[in-house]
N, C-alpha and C positions, 0 to 999 in steps of 0.2 A: 341244687343248692343255691341259695341266694348269697350274693357278695354285696357287702356295703359299698357303695360308691360315695363320693363326697356329698354331704348334706347340701341341699339346695333350698334357698329361700324362693318364694315366688318371683322375686326380682331377678334371680340368676336363672330362671327356666326360659326356655324359647317361648314364643308367643303361643304356638300350638298346645304346649304342655300347661302354660298358664291358664289357657281356656279350659283345659281338663280340670284344673283345681277350681275354677269359678262354677263349672258345671256340677262337680261333686258337692261343693258347699251348698249350692242353691237347692240341689235335689235332696240332700239330707235335711235342710232346714224345712223345705217345703213338705216333706214326708214325715218330719218330726221324728226322724229315726236316729239310732245311735251310730249308724254308718252311712257314709255316702261314697260313691265311686263313679269314676269316668274312664272310658277307655277310647282309644283311636285306632281304627283298623288300618290295614295296609292301604286302602283306597282313600283315607283321610276322613272317613265318617266317624263321628262320635257317638257314643252311648252312655247315658248316665243313669244311675239307679241307686235306690236306697235298699237297705237289707229288708228281708221278708222274714216275719216271725209269725207263723200261724201254728195251730194245733198239729197239723199234719205236713206242713211245709216250712222249712227254715233254710234260707240261703243268704249267704253274705252279700253285701253290695256288689264285691267283685264277681261273685259267681253269677249275679243277675246280669250284670254287664257282659260278661263272656257269653252267656246264654243268648243274649239280645244280638250280639254281634254275629254269633255262629248262625242263629236262625235267620239272620238277614243276608247270609252268604259270605261273611268275611273269611278270608283264608289265613289271616294272621293278624297280630297286633303290632302297632309300633310303640305305644306307651300307654301306662295306666297311672291313675291316681286313686288312692284310698285314704279316707278320713275316718278314723276310729280310735278308740281307746282299747288297745289290745293287740293280738297277733293278727297280721294282715292276711295270713292264709293264701299263698300264691298258687296253690296247685292248679286251680281251674285257669289261671292265667298262663302258667307253663304249659298246659295242655294245648292251647291254642296259639301261644306267641313264640314258643321255642325258646332258646337260650339267648341272653343278652339283651332283652327288652327292659327298658327302665321302668321301675315302679316307684312312684313319688308316694311316700307314706307320711301322713300327717295326723294331728289328734282331730277329735270331734269338732273343734272350734275352726279347723281349716288351717292351722299353722303347720307347715311342713317340717319333719324332723329328720328325714333321711331318705335317701334313694337307694333301692335295691335293684339288682339285676337278676332276672329270671334265670 
């Protein structure tokens, strides 16, 4: 279950989490997607992705990021950012991250609205 943590603006984020916001914004814009996301694994590596919508494949931006991290050998996640209009759907993050990992949620423009914990 997700717990709401105090909402954070990009100014209140750590430098590492602010980088995730920048990556998610840039990826969403470049792909012209409704969703953008970025995650940081336990080794400090970052992964950014946009949502995928094909006839036979549909993945949220967070799901793509988790798949990228897992397929690169990540054993867990430190933090995540997702930018979208709607439900962030944290199941994939929970599968890899475990409890207590912050997920910063913002709108499609990149304005952060809240921080959830997995």
